[in-house]
N, CA, C and O atoms as a Tinker XYZ file with bonds, in Angstrom:
   512  protein
     1  N    116.829000  101.202000   87.758000    73     2
     2  CA   115.947000  101.893000   87.905000    64     1     3
     3  C    116.845000  103.329000   88.429000    63     2     4     5
     4  O    117.996000  103.092000   88.795000    81     3
     5  N    116.505000  104.411000   88.470000    73     3     6
     6  CA   116.872000  106.340000   88.468000    64     5     7
     7  C    117.725000  106.388000   89.905000    63     6     8     9
     8  O    117.013000  106.569000   90.892000    81     7
     9  N    119.098000  106.256000   90.140000    73     7    10
    10  CA   119.381000  105.959000   91.459000    64     9    11
    11  C    118.313000  107.362000   92.409000    63    10    12    13
    12  O    117.650000  106.935000   93.355000    81    11
    13  N    118.248000  108.426000   92.200000    73    11    14
    14  CA   117.413000  109.193000   92.769000    64    13    15
    15  C    115.833000  108.530000   92.984000    63    14    16    17
    16  O    115.130000  108.797000   93.959000    81    15
    17  N    115.558000  107.904000   92.219000    73    15    18
    18  CA   113.676000  107.043000   92.645000    64    17    19
    19  C    114.075000  105.864000   93.692000    63    18    20    21
    20  O    113.511000  105.585000   94.750000    81    19
    21  N    115.447000  105.125000   92.970000    73    19    22
    22  CA   115.493000  103.940000   93.798000    64    21    23
    23  C    115.584000  104.046000   95.421000    63    22    24    25
    24  O    115.299000  103.244000   96.311000    81    23
    25  N    116.454000  106.280000   95.438000    73    23    26
    26  CA   117.374000  106.530000   96.660000    64    25    27
    27  C    116.364000  107.138000   97.353000    63    26    28    29
    28  O    116.706000  107.458000   98.491000    81    27
    29  N    114.929000  107.481000   96.977000    73    27    30
    30  CA   113.630000  107.581000   97.169000    64    29    31
    31  C    113.101000  106.692000   97.570000    63    30    32    33
    32  O    112.614000  106.790000   98.696000    81    31
    33  N    112.931000  105.137000   96.646000    73    31    34
    34  CA   111.896000  104.297000   97.115000    64    33    35
    35  C    113.001000  103.716000   99.037000    63    34    36    37
    36  O    112.553000  103.389000  100.136000    81    35
    37  N    113.782000  103.796000   98.762000    73    35    38
    38  CA   115.236000  103.197000  100.275000    64    37    39
    39  C    114.499000  103.641000  101.068000    63    38    40    41
    40  O    113.669000  103.028000  101.739000    81    39
    41  N    114.846000  105.271000  101.061000    73    39    42
    42  CA   114.437000  105.794000  102.710000    64    41    43
    43  C    112.868000  105.855000  102.452000    63    42    44    45
    44  O    112.316000  105.869000  103.552000    81    43
    45  N    111.836000  105.903000  101.300000    73    43    46
    46  CA   110.593000  105.708000  101.801000    64    45    47
    47  C    109.942000  103.757000  103.524000    63    46    48    49
    48  O    109.036000  103.442000  104.295000    81    47
    49  N    111.312000  103.269000  103.013000    73    47    50
    50  CA   111.282000  101.719000  103.351000    64    49    51
    51  C    111.040000  102.140000  105.004000    63    50    52    53
    52  O    110.230000  102.255000  105.924000    81    51
    53  N    112.616000  102.279000  104.506000    73    51    54
    54  CA   113.470000  102.812000  106.546000    64    53    55
    55  C    111.937000  103.178000  107.275000    63    54    56    57
    56  O    111.006000  102.836000  108.004000    81    55
    57  N    112.554000  104.155000  106.412000    73    55    58
    58  CA   111.070000  105.264000  107.517000    64    57    59
    59  C    109.738000  104.379000  107.598000    63    58    60    61
    60  O    109.101000  104.398000  108.652000    81    59
    61  N    109.238000  103.500000  106.375000    73    59    62
    62  CA   108.325000  102.648000  107.103000    64    61    63
    63  C    107.895000  101.921000  108.376000    63    62    64    65
    64  O    107.026000  101.871000  109.246000    81    63
    65  N    109.380000  101.230000  107.819000    73    63    66
    66  CA   110.361000   99.592000  108.807000    64    65    67
    67  C    110.163000  100.853000  110.353000    63    66    68    69
    68  O    109.288000  100.696000  111.204000    81    67
    69  N    111.120000  101.936000  110.374000    73    67    70
    70  CA   111.255000  102.349000  110.961000    64    69    71
    71  C    109.849000  102.815000  111.971000    63    70    72    73
    72  O    110.226000  102.950000  113.135000    81    71
    73  N    108.900000  102.985000  111.864000    73    71    74
    74  CA   107.060000  103.129000  112.203000    64    73    75
    75  C    106.894000  102.193000  112.535000    63    74    76    77
    76  O    106.335000  102.350000  113.621000    81    75
    77  N    107.006000  101.083000  112.330000    73    75    78
    78  CA   106.655000   99.992000  112.245000    64    77    79
    79  C    107.686000   99.104000  114.028000    63    78    80    81
    80  O    107.475000   98.008000  114.547000    81    79
    81  N    108.882000  100.387000  114.496000    73    79    82
    82  CA   109.071000   99.337000  115.344000    64    81    83
    83  C    108.918000  100.528000  116.436000    63    82    84    85
    84  O    109.293000  100.483000  117.608000    81    83
    85  N    108.167000  101.791000  115.658000    73    83    86
    86  CA   108.327000  102.656000  116.693000    64    85    87
    87  C    106.838000  102.469000  117.727000    63    86    88    89
    88  O    106.410000  102.813000  118.829000    81    87
    89  N    106.463000  101.738000  116.600000    73    87    90
    90  CA   104.399000  101.533000  116.706000    64    89    91
    91  C    104.258000  100.077000  117.635000    63    90    92    93
    92  O    103.126000   99.821000  118.046000    81    91
    93  N    105.458000   99.049000  118.000000    73    91    94
    94  CA   105.931000   97.636000  118.921000    64    93    95
    95  C    105.693000   98.504000  119.799000    63    94    96    97
    96  O    104.592000   98.543000  120.348000    81    95
    97  N    107.012000   99.652000  120.200000    73    95    98
    98  CA   107.073000  100.218000  121.776000    64    97    99
    99  C    105.786000  100.960000  122.037000    63    98   100   101
   100  O    104.980000  100.367000  122.755000    81    99
   101  N    105.397000  102.331000  121.513000    73    99   102
   102  CA   103.928000  102.245000  121.679000    64   101   103
   103  C    103.225000  101.364000  121.970000    63   102   104   105
   104  O    102.646000  101.656000  123.017000    81   103
   105  N    102.848000  100.077000  121.479000    73   103   106
   106  CA   101.834000   98.922000  121.763000    64   105   107
   107  C    101.817000   98.364000  123.800000    63   106   108   109
   108  O    100.930000   98.283000  124.651000    81   107
   109  N    103.666000   98.052000  123.776000    73   107   110
   110  CA   104.442000   98.210000  124.808000    64   109   111
   111  C    104.722000   98.687000  126.274000    63   110   112   113
   112  O    105.300000   98.085000  127.179000    81   111
   113  N    104.162000   99.919000  126.261000    73   111   114
   114  CA   103.776000  100.370000  126.884000    64   113   115
   115  C    102.131000  100.950000  127.112000    63   114   116   117
   116  O    101.587000  101.581000  128.017000    81   115
   117  N    101.864000  100.627000  126.362000    73   115   118
   118  CA   100.079000  100.706000  126.499000    64   117   119
   119  C    100.032000   99.655000  126.891000    63   118   120   121
   120  O     99.099000   99.742000  127.690000    81   119
   121  N    100.494000   98.301000  126.935000    73   119   122
   122  CA   100.155000   96.549000  127.265000    64   121   123
   123  C    100.609000   97.234000  129.319000    63   122   124   125
   124  O    100.112000   97.091000  130.436000    81   123
   125  N    101.565000   97.807000  128.824000    73   123   126
   126  CA   102.126000   97.732000  129.776000    64   125   127
   127  C    101.805000   98.809000  130.937000    63   126   128   129
   128  O    102.651000   98.524000  131.785000    81   127
   129  N    101.235000   99.625000  131.319000    73   127   130
   130  CA   100.123000  100.893000  131.415000    64   129   131
   131  C     99.027000  100.200000  132.348000    63   130   132   133
   132  O     98.743000  100.378000  133.533000    81   131
   133  N     98.398000   99.140000  131.140000    73   131   134
   134  CA    96.966000   98.574000  131.300000    64   133   135
   135  C     97.135000   97.058000  132.637000    63   134   136   137
   136  O     96.342000   96.751000  133.528000    81   135
   137  N     97.971000   96.653000  132.401000    73   135   138
   138  CA    98.127000   94.793000  133.088000    64   137   139
   139  C     99.319000   95.105000  134.349000    63   138   140   141
   140  O     99.513000   94.163000  135.117000    81   139
   141  N    100.071000   96.312000  134.571000    73   139   142
   142  CA   100.725000   95.764000  135.071000    64   141   143
   143  C    101.007000   97.353000  135.947000    63   142   144   145
   144  O    101.682000   98.364000  135.750000    81   143
   145  N     99.877000   96.760000  137.180000    73   143   146
   146  CA    99.489000   97.378000  138.497000    64   145   147
   147  C     99.989000   97.033000  139.625000    63   146   148   149
   148  O     99.628000   95.863000  139.754000    81   147
   149  N    100.643000   97.342000  140.595000    73   147   150
   150  CA   101.464000   96.988000  141.048000    64   149   151
   151  C    101.317000   97.929000  142.772000    63   150   152   153
   152  O    102.130000   98.824000  143.006000    81   151
   153  N    100.323000   97.607000  143.719000    73   151   154
   154  CA   100.304000   98.718000  144.925000    64   153   155
   155  C    100.613000   98.161000  145.873000    63   154   156   157
   156  O     99.870000   97.261000  146.265000    81   155
   157  N    102.073000   98.537000  146.766000    73   155   158
   158  CA   102.565000   97.632000  147.634000    64   157   159
   159  C    101.532000   97.724000  149.707000    63   158   160   161
   160  O    101.402000   96.951000  150.656000    81   159
   161  N    101.173000   98.902000  149.423000    73   159   162
   162  CA   100.451000   98.677000  150.647000    64   161   163
   163  C     99.880000  100.174000  150.619000    63   162   164   165
   164  O    100.513000  101.177000  150.292000    81   163
   165  N     98.380000  100.094000  151.083000    73   163   166
   166  CA    97.368000  101.083000  150.973000    64   165   167
   167  C     98.164000  102.643000  151.673000    63   166   168   169
   168  O     98.559000  103.532000  150.918000    81   167
   169  N     98.279000  102.729000  153.107000    73   167   170
   170  CA    98.756000  103.232000  153.691000    64   169   171
   171  C    100.094000  104.521000  153.879000    63   170   172   173
   172  O     99.933000  105.582000  154.482000    81   171
   173  N    101.829000  103.921000  152.957000    73   171   174
   174  CA   102.650000  104.695000  152.397000    64   173   175
   175  C    102.706000  104.545000  151.046000    63   174   176   177
   176  O    101.948000  103.651000  150.669000    81   175
   177  N    103.586000  105.316000  149.782000    73   175   178
   178  CA   103.964000  105.528000  148.593000    64   177   179
   179  C    105.420000  104.283000  149.134000    63   178   180   181
   180  O    106.378000  104.416000  149.896000    81   179
   181  N    104.898000  103.087000  148.238000    73   179   182
   182  CA   106.587000  102.521000  147.874000    64   181   183
   183  C    107.097000  103.136000  146.461000    63   182   184   185
   184  O    106.627000  103.788000  145.528000    81   183
   185  N    108.629000  102.408000  146.936000    73   183   186
   186  CA   109.422000  102.612000  145.359000    64   185   187
   187  C    109.242000  101.330000  144.539000    63   186   188   189
   188  O    109.661000  101.142000  143.396000    81   187
   189  N    108.470000  100.379000  145.398000    73   187   190
   190  CA   107.741000   99.427000  144.325000    64   189   191
   191  C    106.636000   99.533000  144.471000    63   190   192   193
   192  O    105.884000   98.737000  145.035000    81   191
   193  N    106.355000  100.642000  143.930000    73   191   194
   194  CA   104.302000  100.740000  142.951000    64   193   195
   195  C    105.333000   99.823000  141.705000    63   194   196   197
   196  O    106.456000   99.395000  141.440000    81   195
   197  N    103.741000   99.968000  141.198000    73   195   198
   198  CA   104.193000  100.676000  139.547000    64   197   199
   199  C    103.097000  101.099000  138.961000    63   198   200   201
   200  O    102.009000  100.527000  139.039000    81   199
   201  N    103.305000  102.029000  138.401000    73   199   202
   202  CA   102.075000  102.896000  137.801000    64   201   203
   203  C    100.941000  103.346000  138.545000    63   202   204   205
   204  O     99.780000  103.405000  138.141000    81   203
   205  N    101.561000  103.780000  140.111000    73   203   206
   206  CA   101.077000  104.185000  140.578000    64   205   207
   207  C    100.580000  106.354000  141.238000    63   206   208   209
   208  O    101.463000  107.181000  141.463000    81   207
   209  N     99.849000  106.496000  141.298000    73   207   210
   210  CA    99.927000  107.651000  140.426000    64   209   211
   211  C     99.143000  108.712000  142.246000    63   210   212   213
   212  O     99.332000  109.628000  143.048000    81   211
   213  N     98.401000  107.760000  141.898000    73   211   214
   214  CA    97.191000  108.767000  143.391000    64   213   215
   215  C     96.765000  107.610000  144.575000    63   214   216   217
   216  O     97.056000  106.434000  144.352000    81   215
   217  N     96.122000  107.954000  145.740000    73   215   218
   218  CA    96.021000  106.900000  146.297000    64   217   219
   219  C     94.927000  105.652000  146.508000    63   218   220   221
   220  O     94.991000  104.789000  147.383000    81   219
   221  N     94.299000  105.738000  145.870000    73   219   222
   222  CA    92.476000  105.522000  145.504000    64   221   223
   223  C     93.311000  104.214000  144.142000    63   222   224   225
   224  O     93.793000  104.544000  143.058000    81   223
   225  N     93.237000  103.026000  144.618000    73   223   226
   226  CA    93.185000  102.073000  143.562000    64   225   227
   227  C     92.488000  102.899000  142.219000    63   226   228   229
   228  O     93.107000  103.521000  141.356000    81   227
   229  N     90.899000  102.689000  142.332000    73   227   230
   230  CA    90.407000  103.227000  141.364000    64   229   231
   231  C     90.610000  104.211000  140.358000    63   230   232   233
   232  O     90.525000  103.898000  139.171000    81   231
   233  N     90.947000  105.715000  140.828000    73   231   234
   234  CA    91.428000  105.954000  140.481000    64   233   235
   235  C     93.092000  105.716000  139.592000    63   234   236   237
   236  O     93.671000  106.143000  138.593000    81   235
   237  N     93.238000  105.105000  140.312000    73   235   238
   238  CA    95.103000  104.508000  138.619000    64   237   239
   239  C     95.156000  103.647000  138.130000    63   238   240   241
   240  O     96.170000  103.109000  137.685000    81   239
   241  N     93.200000  102.994000  138.042000    73   239   242
   242  CA    92.896000  102.663000  137.293000    64   241   243
   243  C     92.519000  103.334000  135.510000    63   242   244   245
   244  O     92.687000  103.019000  134.331000    81   243
   245  N     91.971000  104.338000  136.286000    73   243   246
   246  CA    91.207000  104.894000  135.620000    64   245   247
   247  C     92.832000  106.423000  134.632000    63   246   248   249
   248  O     92.865000  107.163000  133.648000    81   247
   249  N     93.483000  106.156000  135.434000    73   247   250
   250  CA    94.368000  107.090000  134.413000    64   249   251
   251  C     95.247000  106.100000  133.726000    63   250   252   253
   252  O     95.509000  106.143000  132.524000    81   251
   253  N     95.927000  104.711000  135.034000    73   251   254
   254  CA    96.718000  103.872000  133.511000    64   253   255
   255  C     95.097000  103.680000  132.370000    63   254   256   257
   256  O     95.175000  104.201000  131.257000    81   255
   257  N     94.279000  103.230000  132.602000    73   255   258
   258  CA    93.453000  103.349000  131.502000    64   257   259
   259  C     93.479000  104.051000  130.608000    63   258   260   261
   260  O     93.084000  103.571000  129.545000    81   259
   261  N     94.020000  105.713000  130.618000    73   259   262
   262  CA    93.280000  106.521000  129.387000    64   261   263
   263  C     94.790000  106.401000  128.733000    63   262   264   265
   264  O     94.984000  106.011000  127.581000    81   263
   265  N     95.915000  106.831000  129.728000    73   263   266
   266  CA    97.264000  105.659000  129.672000    64   265   267
   267  C     97.524000  104.804000  128.621000    63   266   268   269
   268  O     98.301000  104.900000  127.671000    81   267
   269  N     96.753000  103.965000  128.948000    73   267   270
   270  CA    97.394000  103.160000  127.489000    64   269   271
   271  C     96.237000  102.865000  126.091000    63   270   272   273
   272  O     96.327000  102.021000  125.199000    81   271
   273  N     95.132000  103.955000  126.336000    73   271   274
   274  CA    94.289000  104.601000  124.924000    64   273   275
   275  C     94.932000  105.340000  123.926000    63   274   276   277
   276  O     94.776000  105.571000  122.727000    81   275
   277  N     95.962000  105.729000  125.121000    73   275   278
   278  CA    96.441000  106.954000  124.323000    64   277   279
   279  C     98.077000  106.087000  124.038000    63   278   280   281
   280  O     98.898000  106.696000  123.352000    81   279
   281  N     98.441000  104.742000  124.573000    73   279   282
   282  CA    99.251000  104.712000  123.762000    64   281   283
   283  C     98.105000  103.672000  122.341000    63   282   284   285
   284  O     98.025000  104.113000  121.195000    81   283
   285  N     97.735000  103.006000  122.556000    73   283   286
   286  CA    97.055000  102.821000  121.730000    64   285   287
   287  C     97.107000  103.361000  120.349000    63   286   288   289
   288  O     97.552000  103.002000  119.259000    81   287
   289  N     96.314000  104.616000  120.969000    73   287   290
   290  CA    95.787000  105.543000  119.675000    64   289   291
   291  C     97.093000  105.526000  118.547000    63   290   292   293
   292  O     97.166000  105.353000  117.331000    81   291
   293  N     98.012000  105.786000  119.573000    73   291   294
   294  CA    98.903000  106.467000  118.808000    64   293   295
   295  C    100.094000  105.289000  118.010000    63   294   296   297
   296  O    100.955000  105.715000  117.240000    81   295
   297  N     99.978000  103.993000  118.300000    73   295   298
   298  CA   100.457000  102.895000  117.708000    64   297   299
   299  C     99.312000  102.862000  116.751000    63   298   300   301
   300  O     98.618000  102.188000  117.512000    81   299
   301  N     98.644000  103.008000  115.857000    73   299   302
   302  CA    97.159000  102.697000  115.418000    64   301   303
   303  C     97.903000  104.021000  114.531000    63   302   304   305
   304  O     98.410000  103.770000  113.438000    81   303
   305  N     97.921000  105.166000  114.980000    73   303   306
   306  CA    98.326000  105.728000  113.026000    64   305   307
   307  C     99.968000  105.739000  113.409000    63   306   308   309
   308  O    100.517000  106.065000  112.357000    81   307
   309  N    101.030000  105.524000  114.472000    73   307   310
   310  CA   101.854000  104.866000  113.949000    64   309   311
   311  C    101.375000  103.574000  112.488000    63   310   312   313
   312  O    101.827000  103.793000  111.364000    81   311
   313  N    100.800000  102.789000  112.647000    73   311   314
   314  CA   100.872000  101.156000  112.169000    64   313   315
   315  C    100.448000  102.316000  110.534000    63   314   316   317
   316  O    101.106000  102.555000  109.521000    81   315
   317  N     99.395000  102.660000  110.890000    73   315   318
   318  CA    98.834000  102.967000  109.497000    64   317   319
   319  C     99.681000  104.070000  109.171000    63   318   320   321
   320  O     99.301000  103.621000  108.090000    81   319
   321  N    100.290000  104.858000  109.020000    73   319   322
   322  CA   101.183000  106.467000  108.671000    64   321   323
   323  C    102.672000  105.190000  107.914000    63   322   324   325
   324  O    103.302000  105.539000  106.915000    81   323
   325  N    103.001000  103.626000  108.725000    73   323   326
   326  CA   104.205000  102.975000  108.047000    64   325   327
   327  C    103.964000  102.366000  107.219000    63   326   328   329
   328  O    104.805000  101.886000  106.460000    81   327
   329  N    102.481000  102.179000  107.110000    73   327   330
   330  CA   101.426000  101.370000  105.991000    64   329   331
   331  C    102.281000  102.435000  104.491000    63   330   332   333
   332  O    103.159000  102.328000  103.634000    81   331
   333  N    101.197000  103.461000  105.043000    73   331   334
   334  CA   101.896000  104.640000  103.747000    64   333   335
   335  C    102.687000  104.411000  103.040000    63   334   336   337
   336  O    102.690000  104.050000  101.863000    81   335
   337  N    103.766000  104.712000  104.075000    73   335   338
   338  CA   105.696000  104.830000  103.388000    64   337   339
   339  C    105.191000  103.462000  102.204000    63   338   340   341
   340  O    104.642000  103.517000  101.103000    81   339
   341  N    105.572000  102.543000  102.864000    73   339   342
   342  CA   105.622000  101.036000  102.543000    64   341   343
   343  C    105.240000  101.216000  101.673000    63   342   344   345
   344  O    105.928000  101.014000  100.672000    81   343
   345  N    103.858000  101.722000  101.562000    73   343   346
   346  CA   103.325000  101.123000  100.433000    64   345   347
   347  C    103.395000  102.204000   98.600000    63   346   348   349
   348  O    103.068000  101.939000   97.443000    81   347
   349  N    104.024000  103.455000   99.326000    73   347   350
   350  CA   104.939000  104.110000   98.632000    64   349   351
   351  C    106.197000  104.245000   97.874000    63   350   352   353
   352  O    106.719000  105.016000   97.069000    81   351
   353  N    106.392000  103.386000   98.363000    73   351   354
   354  CA   108.116000  103.201000   98.276000    64   353   355
   355  C    108.205000  101.713000   97.343000    63   354   356   357
   356  O    109.143000  101.335000   96.641000    81   355
   357  N    106.598000  100.880000   97.661000    73   355   358
   358  CA   106.382000   99.725000   96.306000    64   357   359
   359  C    105.936000  101.072000   95.546000    63   358   360   361
   360  O    106.977000  101.543000   95.087000    81   359
   361  N    105.398000  101.483000   95.379000    73   359   362
   362  CA   104.314000  102.374000   94.562000    64   361   363
   363  C    105.437000  102.905000   93.470000    63   362   364   365
   364  O    105.346000  102.423000   92.340000    81   363
   365  N    106.736000  104.087000   93.784000    73   363   366
   366  CA   107.815000  103.699000   93.529000    64   365   367
   367  C    108.381000  103.515000   92.966000    63   366   368   369
   368  O    108.743000  104.050000   91.919000    81   367
   369  N    108.630000  102.749000   93.440000    73   367   370
   370  CA   109.636000  101.376000   92.224000    64   369   371
   371  C    109.054000  100.759000   91.568000    63   370   372   373
   372  O    109.829000  100.099000   90.875000    81   371
   373  N    107.305000  100.398000   91.178000    73   371   374
   374  CA   107.105000   99.838000   90.805000    64   373   375
   375  C    106.680000  101.156000   88.854000    63   374   376   377
   376  O    106.525000  100.977000   87.646000    81   375
   377  N    106.694000  102.020000   89.611000    73   375   378
   378  CA   107.024000  103.632000   88.927000    64   377   379
   379  C    107.988000  103.412000   87.831000    63   378   380   381
   380  O    107.949000  103.100000   86.641000    81   379
   381  N    108.765000  103.669000   88.619000    73   379   382
   382  CA   109.840000  103.650000   88.141000    64   381   383
   383  C    110.620000  102.615000   87.146000    63   382   384   385
   384  O    111.459000  102.927000   86.301000    81   383
   385  N    110.156000  101.358000   87.443000    73   383   386
   386  CA   110.534000   99.889000   86.499000    64   385   387
   387  C    109.682000  100.333000   85.137000    63   386   388   389
   388  O    110.366000  100.628000   84.157000    81   387
   389  N    108.692000  100.378000   85.054000    73   387   390
   390  CA   107.666000  100.860000   84.407000    64   389   391
   391  C    108.450000  102.066000   83.783000    63   390   392   393
   392  O    109.301000  101.571000   83.044000    81   391
   393  N    108.508000  102.995000   83.766000    73   391   394
   394  CA   109.037000  104.091000   83.050000    64   393   395
   395  C    110.403000  104.099000   82.366000    63   394   396   397
   396  O    110.921000  104.843000   81.533000    81   395
   397  N    110.992000  102.458000   83.341000    73   395   398
   398  CA   112.667000  102.096000   82.823000    64   397   399
   399  C    112.308000  101.446000   81.157000    63   398   400   401
   400  O    112.904000  101.551000   80.086000    81   399
   401  N    110.952000  100.703000   81.607000    73   399   402
   402  CA   110.603000   99.392000   80.629000    64   401   403
   403  C    110.330000  100.105000   79.353000    63   402   404   405
   404  O    110.530000   99.531000   78.283000    81   403
   405  N    109.824000  101.491000   79.413000    73   403   406
   406  CA   109.082000  102.225000   78.509000    64   405   407
   407  C    110.522000  102.819000   77.210000    63   406   408   409
   408  O    110.579000  102.841000   75.981000    81   407
   409  N    111.390000  103.178000   78.220000    73   407   410
   410  CA   112.220000  104.207000   77.819000    64   409   411
   411  C    113.244000  103.048000   76.996000    63   410   412   413
   412  O    113.743000  103.159000   75.876000    81   411
   413  N    113.348000  102.008000   77.893000    73   411   414
   414  CA   114.295000  100.742000   76.424000    64   413   415
   415  C    113.108000  100.409000   75.939000    63   414   416   417
   416  O    112.760000   99.874000   76.992000    81   415
   417  N    112.207000  100.266000   75.269000    73   415   418
   418  CA   111.760000   99.396000   73.864000    64   417   419
   419  C    111.324000  101.025000   72.572000    63   418   420   421
   420  O    111.225000  102.250000   72.500000    81   419
   421  N    111.236000   99.909000   71.928000    73   419   422
   422  CA   111.452000  100.697000   70.713000    64   421   423
   423  C    110.202000  101.895000   70.061000    63   422   424   425
   424  O    109.015000  101.704000   70.327000    81   423
   425  N    110.516000  102.766000   69.445000    73   423   426
   426  CA   109.505000  103.557000   68.702000    64   425   427
   427  C    108.337000  103.166000   68.747000    63   426   428   429
   428  O    108.417000  102.020000   69.189000    81   427
   429  N    107.632000  103.327000   68.624000    73   427   430
   430  CA   105.847000  102.994000   67.750000    64   429   431
   431  C    106.036000  103.471000   66.133000    63   430   432   433
   432  O    106.545000  104.530000   65.763000    81   431
   433  N    105.574000  102.569000   65.412000    73   431   434
   434  CA   105.776000  102.345000   64.110000    64   433   435
   435  C    104.706000  103.236000   63.835000    63   434   436   437
   436  O    103.598000  102.988000   64.311000    81   435
   437  N    104.834000  103.938000   63.343000    73   435   438
   438  CA   103.446000  105.188000   62.080000    64   437   439
   439  C    103.442000  104.754000   60.999000    63   438   440   441
   440  O    104.335000  104.861000   60.159000    81   439
   441  N    102.583000  104.296000   60.921000    73   439   442
   442  CA   101.826000  104.303000   58.809000    64   441   443
   443  C    101.159000  105.834000   58.927000    63   442   444   445
   444  O    100.284000  106.391000   59.589000    81   443
   445  N    102.633000  106.344000   57.302000    73   443   446
   446  CA   102.220000  107.599000   56.627000    64   445   447
   447  C    101.881000  107.428000   55.125000    63   446   448   449
   448  O    102.758000  107.462000   54.262000    81   447
   449  N    100.334000  107.209000   54.806000    73   447   450
   450  CA    99.243000  106.742000   53.801000    64   449   451
   451  C    100.020000  107.838000   52.555000    63   450   452   453
   452  O     99.998000  109.059000   52.715000    81   451
   453  N    100.662000  107.203000   51.368000    73   451   454
   454  CA   101.427000  108.111000   49.578000    64   453   455
   455  C    100.889000  109.496000   49.682000    63   454   456   457
   456  O    101.591000  110.367000   49.168000    81   455
   457  N     99.511000  109.954000   50.385000    73   455   458
   458  CA    98.857000  111.307000   50.113000    64   457   459
   459  C     99.710000  111.514000   50.724000    63   458   460   461
   460  O    100.733000  112.046000   50.294000    81   459
   461  N     99.383000  110.865000   52.825000    73   459   462
   462  CA    99.739000  112.378000   53.454000    64   461   463
   463  C    100.788000  112.574000   53.318000    63   462   464   465
   464  O    100.910000  113.686000   53.831000    81   463
   465  N    102.445000  112.064000   52.704000    73   463   466
   466  CA   103.282000  112.234000   52.443000    64   465   467
   467  C    103.378000  113.374000   51.187000    63   466   468   469
   468  O    104.177000  114.236000   50.823000    81   467
   469  N    102.476000  113.006000   50.891000    73   467   470
   470  CA   102.134000  114.641000   49.160000    64   469   471
   471  C    101.795000  115.385000   49.574000    63   470   472   473
   472  O    101.996000  116.310000   48.788000    81   471
   473  N    101.294000  115.763000   50.470000    73   471   474
   474  CA   100.866000  116.296000   51.752000    64   473   475
   475  C    101.658000  117.564000   51.872000    63   474   476   477
   476  O    101.983000  118.591000   51.277000    81   475
   477  N    101.792000  116.820000   53.108000    73   475   478
   478  CA   103.477000  117.030000   53.841000    64   477   479
   479  C    104.827000  118.221000   52.853000    63   478   480   481
   480  O    105.340000  119.323000   53.046000    81   479
   481  N    104.909000  116.888000   51.566000    73   479   482
   482  CA   106.057000  117.489000   51.303000    64   481   483
   483  C    105.332000  119.498000   50.495000    63   482   484   485
   484  O    105.552000  120.695000   50.681000    81   483
   485  N    104.168000  118.306000   49.344000    73   483   486
   486  CA   103.126000  119.858000   49.169000    64   485   487
   487  C    103.570000  121.602000   51.032000    63   486   488   489
   488  O    104.053000  122.701000   51.304000    81   487
   489  N    103.057000  120.735000   51.394000    73   487   490
   490  CA   103.032000  122.013000   52.847000    64   489   491
   491  C    104.358000  122.541000   53.417000    63   490   492   493
   492  O    104.553000  123.519000   54.138000    81   491
   493  N    105.439000  121.412000   52.780000    73   491   494
   494  CA   106.967000  121.819000   53.143000    64   493   495
   495  C    106.976000  122.938000   52.035000    63   494   496   497
   496  O    106.930000  124.127000   52.349000    81   495
   497  N    107.035000  122.533000   50.790000    73   495   498
   498  CA   107.398000  123.256000   49.475000    64   497   499
   499  C    107.102000  124.530000   49.869000    63   498   500   501
   500  O    107.923000  125.448000   49.864000    81   499
   501  N    105.916000  124.627000   50.225000    73   499   502
   502  CA   104.873000  126.348000   50.200000    64   501   503
   503  C    105.505000  127.021000   50.972000    63   502   504   505
   504  O    105.636000  128.198000   50.636000    81   503
   505  N    106.295000  126.484000   52.598000    73   503   506
   506  CA   106.516000  127.798000   53.329000    64   505   507
   507  C    107.985000  128.457000   53.195000    63   506   508   509
   508  O    108.885000  127.708000   52.817000    81   507
   509  N    108.279000  129.760000   53.469000    73   507   510
   510  CA   109.091000  130.597000   53.216000    64   509   511
   511  C    109.288000  130.868000   53.893000    63   510   512
   512  O    110.127000  131.765000   53.980000    81   511
C-alpha cells in the first residue's frame, strides 16, 4: 500500500474513533442532565443542588430536558460522522490494495492477427 494512502486511511480511522469517544462523553452529559436532578430545599439555593437553574421543579425539568435533547442530538451527529470516517478509512484501504494488485499483475496479452500486423507495417511505411 502506498505510504500516503496508508497514512490517510490511518488518519481517517483515528478521527472516526475520536468522534466515537466524544459521542460517549456527550451521551453521558445528556444522561446526566436527564436523570441527575437534585434540589435540596424549596426555599433557598444550595451548593448541593444538581442541575437546578430556576426556582420551580417543572421549569428545571423542562430546561434539563432541552439540554438532554441537545446532547443526544449531538451524540447522534458524532456517531454518524464517526461512522462515515471509519467507512472512508476502510474504503481507502481497500482501494489502495486493489490498485497495488493491479500494478503487480501482468499486462494483458493482446492478439494481433497477421492481417492487422501487415496493415500496421504498411501504415508505418507510408508515414513520412
